[in-house]
C-alpha positions as CSV (number, residue, x, y, z in Angstrom):
1,M,108.8,83.2,122.7
2,S,107.8,86.5,121.0
3,N,105.7,86.6,117.9
4,F,107.8,88.7,115.5
5,T,107.4,88.6,111.7
6,I,109.6,90.2,109.1
7,N,108.6,91.9,105.9
8,I,111.5,92.5,103.4
9,Q,111.4,96.0,101.8
10,A,113.7,97.2,99.0
11,T,115.1,100.8,99.2
12,N,116.2,103.3,96.7
13,K,119.7,102.2,97.2
14,P,120.3,98.7,95.7
15,G,122.9,97.8,98.3
16,I,120.5,98.4,101.3
17,I,117.5,96.2,102.3
18,K,115.1,97.0,105.1
19,F,113.7,94.2,107.3
20,E,110.5,95.6,108.8
21,T,109.1,94.1,111.9
22,N,105.5,93.9,113.2
23,K,106.6,95.2,116.7
24,F,108.8,98.0,117.9
25,L,112.5,97.2,118.3
26,T,113.6,100.4,119.9
27,R,111.5,103.3,121.3
28,H,114.0,106.0,121.8
29,E,116.9,106.2,119.3
30,N,118.1,105.1,115.9
31,Y,121.4,103.3,115.7
32,E,124.1,102.8,113.1
33,F,126.9,100.2,113.4
34,N,129.8,100.0,110.9
35,N,131.5,96.9,112.4
36,I,131.2,94.3,115.2
37,D,133.1,96.4,117.7
38,E,130.8,99.4,117.3
39,A,127.9,97.0,117.8
40,S,128.9,96.0,121.3
41,K,125.6,97.4,122.7
42,S,123.5,95.4,120.2
43,P,123.7,91.6,120.3
44,L,121.4,91.5,117.2
45,A,123.8,93.7,115.2
46,Q,126.8,91.7,116.4
47,Q,125.2,88.5,115.2
48,L,124.5,90.0,111.8
49,F,128.2,91.1,111.4
50,Y,129.1,87.4,111.4
51,L,127.6,87.3,107.9
52,P,130.7,88.2,105.7
53,F,128.7,90.4,103.3
54,V,127.3,92.8,106.0
55,K,128.9,96.2,105.8
56,T,126.6,98.4,107.9
57,V,123.6,97.7,110.2
58,Y,121.0,100.4,111.0
59,I,118.4,99.7,113.7
60,A,115.3,102.0,113.9
61,Q,112.0,101.8,115.7
62,N,110.5,99.0,113.6
63,F,113.1,97.9,111.1
64,I,116.7,96.8,110.6
65,A,118.4,98.1,107.4
66,I,121.5,96.3,106.2
67,E,124.0,97.6,103.7
68,K,126.0,94.8,102.0
69,Y,129.3,94.4,100.3
70,D,129.1,93.6,96.6
71,I,130.2,90.0,97.0
72,V,126.6,88.8,97.0
73,E,123.2,89.9,95.6
74,W,120.3,90.5,98.0
75,N,118.1,88.2,96.0
76,D,120.4,85.3,96.9
77,V,120.6,86.0,100.7
78,Q,117.7,88.2,101.8
79,E,115.3,85.4,102.8
80,E,118.0,83.7,104.9
81,V,118.8,87.0,106.6
82,A,115.2,87.6,107.3
83,A,114.8,84.2,108.8
84,Q,117.9,84.7,111.0
85,I,116.6,88.0,112.3
86,E,113.1,86.6,113.0
87,D,114.6,83.6,114.8
88,F,116.8,85.9,117.0
89,L,113.8,88.1,117.9
90,N,111.5,85.2,118.6
91,K,114.0,83.7,121.0
92,D,113.8,87.0,122.9
93,G,117.2,88.1,121.8
94,I,118.3,91.6,123.0
95,V,118.3,94.2,120.3
96,I,119.8,97.1,122.2
97,K,121.2,96.5,125.7
98,D,120.4,99.8,127.4
99,E,116.9,100.0,125.9
100,T,115.7,98.0,128.8
101,D,116.4,101.0,131.2
102,T,114.5,104.0,130.0
103,S,113.8,105.6,133.4
104,S,116.1,108.5,133.0
105,K,116.1,108.9,129.2
106,A,114.1,111.8,127.8
107,V,112.9,111.5,124.3
108,P,113.1,114.7,122.2
109,V,109.6,115.0,120.9
110,T,107.6,117.7,119.1
111,V,103.9,117.7,118.5
112,Y,101.9,120.1,116.3
113,A,98.1,120.4,115.9
114,E,96.5,120.2,112.5
115,S,92.8,120.7,111.6
116,T,90.9,118.1,109.7
117,P,87.9,118.3,107.3
118,N,85.8,117.1,110.3
119,P,85.2,120.2,112.6
120,G,84.9,117.9,115.6
121,V,88.3,116.3,115.1
122,M,91.8,117.7,115.5
123,K,95.0,115.8,114.5
124,F,98.1,116.0,116.8
125,V,101.2,115.0,114.8
126,A,104.4,113.8,116.4
127,N,107.9,113.7,115.0
128,K,108.3,110.0,115.9
129,K,106.5,106.7,115.1
130,L,103.8,106.0,117.8
131,V,102.3,102.7,116.7
132,L,102.7,100.1,114.0
133,K,99.0,99.6,113.4
134,T,96.1,102.0,113.6
135,A,93.8,101.8,116.6
136,E,90.5,103.5,117.5
137,F,88.9,103.9,120.9
138,K,85.4,105.1,121.5
139,N,85.5,105.1,125.4
140,I,87.9,104.6,128.3
141,D,86.9,100.9,128.6
142,D,88.1,100.4,124.9
143,A,91.4,101.9,125.9
144,K,92.3,99.5,128.7
145,D,95.5,98.4,126.7
146,A,96.2,101.9,125.4
147,P,97.6,104.1,128.2
148,L,97.8,107.3,126.1
149,A,94.2,107.0,125.0
150,Q,93.1,106.1,128.5
151,Q,94.7,109.3,129.9
152,L,93.2,111.4,127.1
153,F,89.7,110.2,128.2
154,H,90.3,111.8,131.5
155,F,89.7,115.1,129.7
156,P,85.9,115.5,129.9
157,F,85.6,116.9,126.4
158,V,87.3,113.9,124.6
159,K,84.8,111.8,122.8
160,A,87.0,109.3,120.8
161,V,90.7,108.7,120.1
162,F,92.2,107.4,116.9
163,I,95.9,106.6,116.8
164,D,97.9,106.1,113.6
165,S,101.6,105.8,112.7
166,N,102.7,109.2,113.9
167,Y,99.6,111.1,115.0
168,V,96.6,111.1,117.4
169,S,93.2,112.3,116.1
170,I,90.9,113.4,118.9
171,H,87.1,113.7,118.5
172,K,85.7,116.2,121.0
173,Y,82.3,116.9,122.4
174,D,80.6,120.2,121.6
175,V,81.0,121.4,125.2
176,A,84.4,122.9,124.3
177,E,85.9,124.8,121.4
178,W,89.2,123.9,119.8
179,E,90.8,127.3,120.5
180,E,90.1,126.6,124.2
181,I,91.6,123.1,124.4
182,T,94.1,122.6,121.6
183,L,97.2,123.9,123.5
184,E,96.3,121.9,126.6
185,L,96.0,118.7,124.6
186,R,99.2,119.3,122.6
187,E,101.2,120.0,125.7
188,F,99.8,116.9,127.4
189,I,100.6,114.6,124.4
190,T,104.1,116.1,124.0
191,N,104.9,115.6,127.7
192,Y,103.5,112.1,127.7
193,L,105.7,111.1,124.7
194,Q,108.7,113.0,126.1
195,D,108.6,110.9,129.2
196,G,108.9,107.7,127.1
197,K,105.5,106.3,128.2
198,E,103.8,103.5,126.4
199,V,101.2,104.4,123.7
200,L,99.8,100.9,123.5
201,K,100.5,98.0,125.9
202,A,100.0,95.2,123.5
203,E,99.8,96.3,119.9
204,T,98.4,92.9,118.8
205,S,95.3,93.2,121.0
206,A,94.1,96.8,120.8
207,P,90.5,97.1,119.6
208,Q,89.8,98.3,116.1
209,Q,93.4,97.8,115.1
210,T,94.0,97.5,111.4
211,E,96.9,97.0,109.0
212,S,97.5,97.2,105.3
213,A,95.8,94.4,103.6
214,S,98.6,94.1,101.1
215,H,101.2,93.4,103.7
216,P,99.4,91.9,106.7
217,A,101.6,91.0,109.7
218,N,99.1,88.7,111.3
219,P,98.8,85.3,109.7
220,E,95.1,85.1,110.6
221,V,94.4,88.4,108.7
222,S,96.5,87.1,105.8
223,Q,94.3,83.9,105.7
224,E,91.1,86.0,105.8
225,I,92.3,88.0,102.7
226,K,93.2,84.8,100.9
227,D,89.7,83.6,101.4
228,L,88.1,86.7,99.7
229,D,86.9,86.8,96.2
230,D,89.0,88.5,93.5
231,T,86.9,91.7,93.4
232,S,87.2,92.1,97.1
233,K,90.9,91.8,96.9
234,Q,91.0,94.3,94.1
235,V,88.9,96.8,96.2
236,I,91.3,96.3,99.1
237,A,94.3,97.0,96.9
238,I,92.8,100.2,95.5
239,L,91.8,101.4,99.0
240,D,95.4,100.8,100.2
241,E,97.1,102.4,97.3
242,Y,94.9,105.4,96.4
243,I,92.5,106.1,99.2
244,K,94.2,105.4,102.6
245,P,97.1,107.8,102.1
246,A,94.6,110.7,101.4
247,V,92.3,110.0,104.3
248,A,95.3,109.5,106.6
249,S,96.5,113.0,105.8
250,D,93.2,114.2,107.1
251,G,93.5,112.2,110.3
252,G,91.3,109.3,109.4
253,N,91.2,105.8,108.1
254,I,89.1,103.6,105.8
255,L,88.7,99.9,106.0
256,F,87.1,97.3,103.6
257,D,84.1,95.7,105.2
258,S,82.4,93.7,102.5
259,Y,81.5,93.3,98.8
260,N,78.1,92.3,97.4
261,S,78.4,91.0,93.9
262,E,74.6,91.0,93.3
263,S,74.1,94.7,94.2
264,K,77.6,95.6,93.2
265,T,78.0,97.4,96.5
266,V,81.2,97.9,98.5
267,K,80.8,98.6,102.2
268,V,83.6,100.4,104.0
269,I,84.2,101.4,107.6
270,L,85.3,105.0,108.4
271,Q,87.6,105.7,111.4
272,G,89.2,108.7,113.1
273,A,88.4,112.1,111.5
274,C,86.4,110.4,108.7
275,S,83.9,108.9,111.2
276,G,80.9,111.2,111.4
277,C,82.5,113.9,109.2
278,P,80.0,116.0,107.4
279,S,82.0,115.9,104.1
280,S,82.6,112.1,104.2
281,T,79.4,111.3,102.3
282,M,80.4,113.6,99.5
283,T,83.9,112.2,99.5
284,L,82.5,108.7,99.2
285,K,80.2,109.5,96.3
286,S,82.4,111.9,94.3
287,G,85.7,110.3,95.1
288,I,85.8,106.7,96.3
289,E,82.7,105.5,94.5
290,T,83.8,107.1,91.2
291,M,87.3,105.7,91.4
292,L,86.0,102.1,92.1
293,R,83.5,102.4,89.3
294,D,86.1,103.5,86.9
295,M,88.8,101.0,87.9
296,L,86.4,98.0,88.4
297,R,84.0,98.6,85.6
298,G,80.9,96.4,85.8
299,K,81.8,95.1,89.2
300,V,81.2,98.1,91.5
301,D,78.3,100.6,91.3
302,Y,77.8,101.8,94.9
303,V,79.9,102.5,98.0
304,E,78.2,102.5,101.5
305,A,80.0,103.6,104.7
306,V,79.5,102.9,108.4
307,N,81.2,104.8,111.1
308,G,83.8,102.8,113.1
């Protein structure tokens, strides 16, 4: 059996609920089905149409969105629907029939390069979701379960690779300048994704993988968070809501490592473009440390960082 978990997410339309999964459902296309006949290529969608309140089923890379008729309220049925989807997926049910044959299917992909505050790191942004969890690789051995990262390490100037939702951050050695290698890397990543090749072989086992502490997909991670003290949980929530989106836009990531109540010190781990960035110390002191001091008065005085 597979190990799928479902996270229920409201949308800005009250009639539509998203059921997010911790693994990819489809790599190539998004699908919309308005009735059971249209869903002939999706056994999962067909099963959902047996529920009388299901009006429309949308299937995307890592979620199923369902639009309902007004005969029920989502609060009354969403847990039951989530359990049904999870059970179907964990019994290896087929989501989309022809997704198993991708040998001749080209994926329309665009990739653009974006500079980061770290002069040694460039961010390559794709128009599609690449992974469901972040992953960082320091060398080719780390990347044994990450085919894209492994291929990137074949370039002699690639020092480290960080992969997030829809982008790849590449840390280079000083032997090459970005104006000499950016186009080559962008074309390589574009062609790799265009060919439909795997980014990660097994998303649950890649090194340095992380996920939002507020919505962990892994039960073991969830248990670890439950075991933390209240201040640590508050720090994690602040990092997730206020800090991570900002550092992600710069091609990096920040993780909670530990909290020392005696010294009132929070230790964090920097990844991607944040790791080794000359401006990261200033960002920590003037930004993150100040925010945690203000929001957790009397509990946090200092923030220390280690590079991932």
